[in-house]
C-alpha positions in Angstrom: 0.0 0.0 0.0 1.3 3.4 -0.9 1.5 6.5 1.3 0.2 9.9 0.4 2.0 13.0 1.7 0.1 16.2 1.7 -0.4 19.2 4.0 -3.7 20.5 5.3 -5.8 17.5 4.1 -7.7 14.6 5.6 -6.7 11.6 3.4 -9.6 9.8 1.7 -10.0 6.1 2.0 -9.1 5.5 -1.6 -10.7 5.2 -5.1 -13.9 3.4 -5.8 -13.5 -0.3 -6.6 -13.4 -0.7 -10.4 -13.8 -3.5 -12.9 -10.2 -3.8 -14.1 -11.3 -5.2 -17.5 -11.1 -2.6 -20.3 -12.1 -2.5 -23.9 -9.1 -1.7 -26.1 -10.5 0.2 -29.1 -8.5 0.9 -32.1 -6.7 4.3 -31.9 -6.2 6.4 -35.0 -2.6 6.6 -36.2 -2.7 10.3 -35.6 -4.9 12.1 -33.0 -5.0 15.9 -33.7 -4.3 18.5 -31.1 -7.2 19.5 -28.9 -9.1 22.4 -30.5 -11.8 23.1 -27.9 -12.3 26.4 -26.1 -10.3 26.8 -22.8 -12.9 27.3 -20.1 -11.1 25.8 -17.2 -8.2 27.3 -15.2 -5.8 24.5 -14.3 -3.6 21.7 -15.7 -3.1 18.6 -13.7 0.3 17.0 -14.1 1.1 13.5 -12.9 4.8 12.6 -12.6 5.0 8.8 -12.2 8.5 8.3 -10.7 10.2 5.3 -9.1 9.5 6.2 -5.5 6.0 7.6 -6.0 3.6 9.7 -8.0 3.8 13.5 -7.7 0.5 15.1 -8.6 0.8 18.9 -9.2 -1.8 21.5 -10.1 -0.6 24.4 -12.3 -2.7 27.4 -13.2 -2.6 28.6 -16.8 -0.2 31.4 -15.8 2.4 28.8 -14.7 1.9 29.1 -10.9 2.1 25.9 -9.0 -1.0 25.9 -6.8 -0.7 22.6 -5.0 1.3 19.3 -5.0 0.8 15.9 -3.5 3.2 13.0 -3.3 1.8 9.4 -3.1 4.6 6.9 -2.4 4.6 3.3 -3.5 7.1 0.4 -3.1 9.7 -1.1 -5.3 10.2 -4.9 -5.4 13.5 -6.8 -5.8 12.5 -10.4 -6.5 16.0 -11.5 -7.4 19.5 -10.2 -8.2 19.2 -7.5 -10.8 15.4 -7.8 -10.7 13.5 -4.5 -10.0 9.7 -4.3 -10.4 6.7 -2.3 -9.4 3.0 -3.0 -9.4 1.0 -1.2 -12.0 -2.1 -1.2 -9.8 0.0 0.9 -7.3 0.4 3.5 -10.1 -3.3 3.7 -10.6 -4.0 3.8 -6.9 -1.5 6.7 -6.6 -3.2 8.6 -9.4 -6.6 8.1 -8.0 -5.8 9.1 -4.4 -3.4 11.9 -5.2 -5.9 13.5 -7.7 -8.7 13.5 -5.1 -6.3 14.9 -2.5 -5.0 17.6 -4.8 -8.4 18.9 -5.7 -9.4 19.0 -2.1 -6.2 20.6 -0.9 -6.4 23.3 -3.6 -10.2 23.7 -3.2 -10.5 23.3 -7.0 -13.6 22.0 -8.7 -13.1 19.1 -11.2 -14.7 21.4 -13.8 -11.7 23.8 -13.4 -9.3 21.2 -14.7 -8.6 21.9 -18.3 -6.5 18.9 -19.0 -4.5 16.0 -17.5 -0.9 15.4 -18.7 1.9 13.1 -17.7 5.6 12.6 -17.1 6.6 9.0 -16.4 9.6 6.8 -15.6 11.0 5.5 -18.9 12.5 2.2 -20.3 10.0 0.0 -18.6 8.2 -3.1 -19.8 4.6 -3.4 -18.8 2.6 -6.1 -20.5 -1.2 -5.9 -20.8 -3.6 -8.4 -22.5 -6.1 -7.6 -25.2 -8.5 -6.1 -22.7 -5.9 -3.9 -21.2 -5.4 -5.9 -18.0 -1.8 -6.0 -16.6 -0.4 -9.5 -16.9 2.5 -9.1 -14.5 4.5 -6.4 -12.6 6.2 -3.8 -14.7 9.9 -4.4 -15.1 11.3 -0.9 -14.5 14.3 1.0 -15.8 16.7 -0.1 -13.1 16.2 -3.8 -13.8 19.2 -5.5 -15.5 18.1 -9.2 -15.5 18.1 -9.3 -19.4 21.8 -9.4 -19.9 21.5 -12.6 -21.8 18.9 -11.0 -24.1 21.2 -8.0 -24.5 24.0 -10.2 -25.8 21.6 -12.0 -28.2 20.4 -8.7 -29.5 24.0 -7.5 -30.1 24.8 -10.8 -32.0 21.6 -10.6 -34.1 21.4 -6.9 -34.9 24.9 -5.4 -34.3 25.4 -2.5 -31.9 26.1 0.0 -34.6 22.9 -0.4 -36.5 20.7 -0.1 -33.4 22.6 2.9 -32.0 22.4 4.8 -35.3 18.7 3.9 -35.7 17.3 4.2 -32.2 19.9 6.7 -30.7 20.7 4.1 -28.0 23.2 1.3 -27.7 21.7 -2.1 -27.0 21.3 -2.6 -23.3 19.4 -4.8 -20.8 18.2 -1.4 -19.3 15.9 -0.9 -22.3 12.4 -2.3 -22.9 13.3 -4.6 -25.8 15.6 -6.8 -23.9 13.1 -7.0 -21.0 10.3 -8.0 -23.4 12.6 -10.7 -24.8 13.4 -11.9 -21.2 9.6 -12.4 -20.6 9.3 -14.3 -23.9 12.2 -16.5 -22.9 11.3 -17.1 -19.2 7.5 -16.4 -19.0 6.3 -17.5 -22.4 2.7 -18.0 -21.3 2.5 -14.3 -20.3 4.2 -13.3 -23.6 1.7 -15.3 -25.6 -1.2 -13.5 -23.9 0.3 -10.1 -24.3 -1.7 -7.5 -26.3 0.6 -4.6 -25.9 3.9 -3.6 -24.2 3.5 -0.1 -22.7 5.2 2.2 -20.2 4.1 3.5 -16.8 2.3 6.7 -17.9 0.7 4.8 -20.8 -1.0 2.5 -18.3 -2.6 5.4 -16.6 -3.8 6.8 -19.9 -5.3 3.4 -20.6 -7.1 3.4 -17.2 -8.3 7.0 -17.7 -9.4 6.8 -21.3 -9.5 3.2 -22.4 -7.0 4.0 -25.2 -3.5 2.5 -25.5 -1.0 5.0 -26.9 2.5 6.1 -26.2 4.6 9.1 -27.3 7.8 9.7 -29.2 9.9 10.3 -26.1 8.9 7.1 -24.3 9.2 5.1 -27.5 12.7 6.3 -27.9 13.7 4.4 -24.7 12.8 0.9 -26.1 15.7 0.1 -28.5 12.9 -0.5 -31.1 12.1 3.1 -32.3 13.5 4.8 -35.4 14.4 8.3 -34.0 14.3 10.1 -37.4 11.3 8.4 -38.9 9.5 8.5 -35.6 8.1 5.0 -36.0 8.8 1.5 -34.8 11.7 0.0 -36.8 10.3 -3.0 -38.7 13.8 -4.5 -39.4 14.6 -4.6 -35.6 11.2 -6.1 -34.8 11.4 -8.8 -37.5 14.9 -9.8 -36.5 13.9 -10.1 -32.8 10.6 -11.8 -33.6 8.5 -9.1 -31.9 5.2 -8.5 -33.7 4.4 -4.9 -34.5 0.9 -5.4 -33.1 2.5 -5.8 -29.7 3.5 -2.1 -29.6 1.2 0.9 -29.1 0.5 3.6 -31.6 2.9 6.4 -31.1 1.8 10.1 -31.0 3.4 13.5 -30.4 3.6 14.3 -26.7 1.1 17.1 -27.2 -1.6 14.9 -28.8 -4.9 14.3 -27.1 -4.9 10.6 -26.1 -8.6 10.7 -25.2 -10.9 11.9 -22.4 -11.6 10.8 -18.9 -14.2 8.1 -19.0 -17.0 7.4 -16.6 -15.2 4.7 -14.6 -12.1 6.8 -14.2 -14.1 9.9 -13.3 -15.7 8.0 -10.4 -12.2 6.7 -9.3 -10.3 10.0 -9.5 -12.8 12.7 -8.9 -12.1 14.2 -12.3 -14.9 15.3 -14.6 -15.9 12.9 -17.3 -14.8 14.2 -20.6 -11.7 16.0 -19.3 -9.0 16.0 -22.1 -6.0 13.6 -21.4 -2.8 14.7 -23.2 -0.2 12.0 -23.9 2.7 13.7 -22.2 6.2 12.3 -22.2 9.0 10.4 -20.5 10.5 12.1 -17.4 13.7 13.0 -19.2 12.0 14.9 -21.9 9.6 16.5 -19.5 12.5 17.6 -17.3 14.1 19.1 -20.4 11.1 21.4 -21.0 10.6 22.2 -17.3 14.2 23.3 -17.1 13.6 25.7 -19.9 15.6 23.8 -22.6 13.3 24.5 -25.5 15.7 26.0 -28.1 18.8 24.6 -29.7 21.9 24.6 -27.6 20.3 25.1 -24.2 21.7 22.6 -21.7 20.6 21.3 -18.3 21.5 18.9 -15.5 19.0 17.0 -13.3 20.7 16.4 -10.0 18.4 13.8 -8.5 18.8 10.2 -7.3 20.1 9.5 -10.8 21.5 12.4 -12.8 21.7 13.4 -16.4 23.1 16.1 -18.6 21.3 17.0 -21.8 20.6 19.7 -24.3 18.2 20.5 -27.2 19.4 19.7 -30.7 17.7 19.6 -34.1 19.5 16.4 -34.9 20.4 13.3 -32.9 24.0 13.3 -31.6 26.0 10.1 -32.1 29.1 9.5 -30.0 31.7 7.3 -31.8 32.1 5.3 -28.7 28.3 5.1 -28.1 28.6 6.4 -24.5 25.7 8.8 -24.7 22.2 8.5 -26.3 19.4 10.6 -27.7 15.7 10.9 -26.8 13.0 12.7 -28.7 12.1 16.1 -27.1 8.5 16.9 -26.2 8.7 19.3 -29.1 9.1 16.8 -31.9 11.3 19.0 -34.0 14.1 18.7 -31.4 16.1 15.8 -29.9 17.7 15.6 -26.5 21.3 14.1 -26.6 21.9 12.8 -23.1 24.1 11.0 -20.7 22.8 9.5 -17.5 24.5 8.2 -14.4 22.8 5.9 -12.0 23.8 7.0 -8.5 24.1 10.8 -8.0 22.0 12.0 -5.1 21.5 8.3 -4.5 25.2 8.2 -3.5 24.8 11.1 -1.1 21.7 9.5 0.4 23.5 6.2 0.8 26.5 8.0 2.4 24.2 9.8 4.8 22.3 6.7 5.8 25.3 4.5 6.1 28.1 6.6 7.5 26.5 9.7 9.0 24.6 8.5 12.0 26.3 11.2 14.1 25.1 14.0 11.8 21.6 12.4 11.7 21.4 12.4 15.5 22.7 15.9 15.9 20.3 17.2 13.2 17.4 15.6 15.0 18.3 17.4 18.2 18.7 20.7 16.4 15.6 20.2 14.3 17.4 20.6 11.0 18.1 18.6 7.9 21.1 16.3 8.4 22.3 17.3 4.9 22.9 20.8 6.2 25.5 19.4 8.6 27.1 17.1 6.0 27.3 20.0 3.5 29.0 22.2 6.1 31.7 19.5 6.6 32.1 19.1 2.8 32.4 22.9 2.3 35.2 23.1 5.0 37.3 20.4 3.2 39.6 21.7 0.5 39.0 21.2 -3.2 40.1 17.7 -4.0 39.2 16.3 -0.6 42.8 15.8 0.4 43.4 13.4 -2.5 40.4 11.2 -1.7 38.4 9.9 -4.7 34.9 8.5 -4.6 33.7 6.4 -7.6 29.9 6.6 -7.6 29.0 3.2 -9.1 26.7 1.8 -6.4 24.2 0.6 -9.0 26.6 -0.3 -11.7 26.7 2.4 -14.5 24.9 3.3 -17.7 26.4 6.3 -19.5 29.3 6.8 -19.8 30.7 3.5 -18.6 28.0 1.0 -19.6 29.2 -1.4 -17.0 26.7 -3.3 -15.0 29.4 -4.8 -12.8 31.0 -1.5 -11.7 30.8 -0.7 -8.0 31.4 2.2 -5.7 34.8 2.8 -4.1 36.7 5.2 -1.9 40.4 5.4 -3.0 43.1 7.4 -1.3 42.1 7.2 2.4 44.9 8.0 4.7 45.4 8.8 8.4 44.8 12.5 7.6 41.5 11.9 5.9 38.7 13.6 7.9 34.9 13.2 7.8 34.5 16.4 5.8 37.0 15.0 3.2 34.8 11.9 2.8 31.7 14.0 2.5 33.2 16.3 -0.1 34.7 13.3 -2.1 31.2 11.9 -2.6 30.0 15.2 -4.1 33.2 15.5 -6.2 32.9 11.9 -7.4 29.5 12.5 -8.8 30.8 15.8 -10.4 33.7 14.0 -12.1 31.4 11.3 -13.5 29.1 13.9 -14.8 32.0 15.7 -16.4 32.7 12.6 -18.5 29.1 13.0 -19.8 29.4 16.7 -20.2 32.6 16.4 -22.3 30.8 14.1 -24.7 27.5 16.0 -24.9 29.3 19.3 -25.3 30.8 18.1 -28.6 27.3 17.9 -30.1 26.4 21.5 -28.9 26.2 24.3 -31.4 29.8 25.5 -31.8 31.0 22.6 -29.6 30.6 24.6 -26.4 28.2 24.8 -23.5 28.7 28.0 -21.5 25.8 27.7 -19.1 24.1 24.8 -17.3 20.6 25.0 -15.9 20.4 23.0 -12.7 17.2 21.2 -11.5 16.4 18.3 -9.2 16.6 18.0 -5.4 20.4 18.3 -5.5 20.1 21.8 -7.0 19.1 23.1 -3.6 22.6 22.2 -2.2 24.8 25.3 -2.5 27.9 23.5 -1.5 27.3 20.9 -4.2 26.6 23.5 -6.9 29.8 25.3 -6.0 31.8 22.0 -6.4 30.1 21.2 -9.7 30.7 24.7 -11.1 34.4 24.4 -10.2 34.9 20.9 -11.6 33.1 21.7 -14.9 34.3 25.3 -15.1 30.8 26.3 -16.2 28.3 28.9 -15.1 25.4 27.2 -13.3 21.9 28.8 -13.1 19.1 27.7 -10.9 15.4 28.3 -11.9 12.4 29.1 -9.7 11.2 25.5 -9.9 13.9 22.8 -9.4 12.2 19.7 -7.9 8.9 20.5 -9.7 10.5 21.1 -13.1 9.6 17.7 -14.5 5.9 18.1 -13.5 6.0 21.6 -14.9 7.3 20.2 -18.2 4.3 17.8 -18.3 1.9 20.7 -17.5 3.4 22.8 -20.3 2.9 19.8 -22.6 -0.7 19.6 -21.6 -1.2 23.3 -22.1 0.3 23.2 -25.6 -1.9 20.2 -26.3 -5.1 21.9 -25.6 -4.1 25.2 -27.2 -3.7 27.2 -24.0 -0.1 27.9 -24.8 1.2 28.8 -28.3 4.3 26.7 -27.9 6.9 25.5 -25.4 8.7 28.8 -25.2 6.2 29.8 -22.5 8.3 27.9 -20.0 10.8 30.8 -19.9 8.3 33.1 -18.2 6.8 30.2 -16.0 10.2 29.0 -14.7 12.6 32.0 -14.7 16.3 31.7 -13.8 16.9 33.1 -10.3 20.4 32.2 -9.1 23.8 32.1 -10.7 27.0 30.3 -9.6 30.2 31.4 -11.5 33.2 28.9 -11.5 36.4 29.7 -9.7 39.2 29.6 -12.3 41.8 29.0 -9.6 40.3 25.6 -8.9 40.4 24.5 -12.6 43.9 23.1 -12.7 43.5 21.1 -9.5 40.3 19.6 -10.6 41.7 18.9 -14.0 44.4 16.8 -12.5 42.1 15.0 -10.2 39.6 14.3 -13.0 42.3 12.5 -14.9 43.1 10.4 -11.8 39.4 9.7 -11.4 39.2 8.2 -14.9 42.4 6.3 -14.5 41.2 4.8 -11.2 38.0 3.5 -12.9 40.0 1.9 -15.7 42.4 0.2 -13.2 39.5 -1.2 -11.3 37.5 -2.6 -14.2 39.1 -6.1 -13.8 38.3 -6.1 -10.1 34.7 -5.2 -10.9 34.4 -8.3 -13.1 36.0 -10.5 -10.5 33.6 -9.3 -7.8 30.6 -9.9 -10.1 31.8 -13.5 -10.6 32.3 -13.8 -6.8 28.8 -12.6 -6.2 27.4 -15.1 -8.7 29.3 -17.9 -7.0 28.5 -16.8 -3.4 25.2 -14.9 -3.7 24.1 -12.9 -0.7 20.5 -12.8 0.6 18.5 -10.4 -1.5 16.5 -7.9 0.5 12.8 -8.2 -0.5 
């Protein structure tokens, strides 16, 4: 059971019980933008993340009026297995929608549209009636390494990278779907469609099964330039085209809230539902990256650096990848690391019990105390390096076996040095991504980085990142809400309330600026080189440890 977090509200008991069998009508190949008159005042955005659903209500002038977070669990049924229950997503949307309307004192008739941001790269299988056949295998799941290898052999890495914008990986939907075919064939045989998290909620709200270009671009099955499923890849893998949803622009109207969904959510029947996009592309818009060359960094549990480009950017070493932007004339070349703020959270929970206890006595956030220690340590943390590979690594390393490490501990290493090294280690890893992405920027240069995500609130961390990257960092009004705001802007464009995505610049203005300290550049340049060298030296150890863990598996926490 999930948990809703909201202020000034008495939680409801939950949505009405519903018949979970759905008709799955044919959906036109193209659904036009909504052309109706705008009578209502708000756009409801749902951001279906890994830890929970964030429901946010934005007025048509871009003001965030209220927000509710409904948490749900993640399940780990085996090594490398990471799943969630689609019914938890639906419960989260139903409860958080009712809470949000109550908290904001907004009538359902005042909601002009519902739009979505959702976690990407999942594999959620539904039958011909739209019923979920199993838990969704989410982005963090890496069980399909065997299927990844088979795909590389059958298709070749280069063809898939140049066609889909992504290297072949167990992280993407295609390999996960093949894993189900190989290990749960009865489920595969009864599969009507493979969809993503937000697509499932659209199905429950409207009865229609659709996806969008940005989510489709995280499957290893989608032709980026043609914006359609690649028949050659599908035929080679033996995946029927009929198993994939129709793909629409993010601003397309997916349908309207039906009677059952209206009873469950408290929304008005007939409310337009806009398709929305994957969380990466929604964050891009929410950060204000809506014209060519703008760049941003999401500093969250995971972290990525991306920019807007009129063409996909292909790295010769295939270390980065490309999504489709919410605005279909753009792409978002991107590199993602797995454990950014996740590293800092792990460090706090594992090694900072003293700071946690002191913060509780003082009534403050323990990160404030940890940040103070990190800020007091010199640049370079006294020669201590942290490698942030707690969850393996996607871009830029693409090494599932990589693991975290502290290297350089001595008798003079203090707690502040350890704290700072964690922040610097994430910064070094992001610099690898930045160096690659920057080559695809207009003129091969990024002068300014827009910072969003929870980590963008940490002044000490922003200072460290600015000095490591030697870039100006700017922080907008909305940081943690930027992804939801991007989904809301998408909804507004979809119903004609906003002319185009450029409206984000007035809705999420840039407020703070951090300039790099040139004096720290040489020191961090040297340490950055050592960071990369340390990773290379440890790659053999990572493989040996992976083999050890296969031979001597530990008990998996359920």
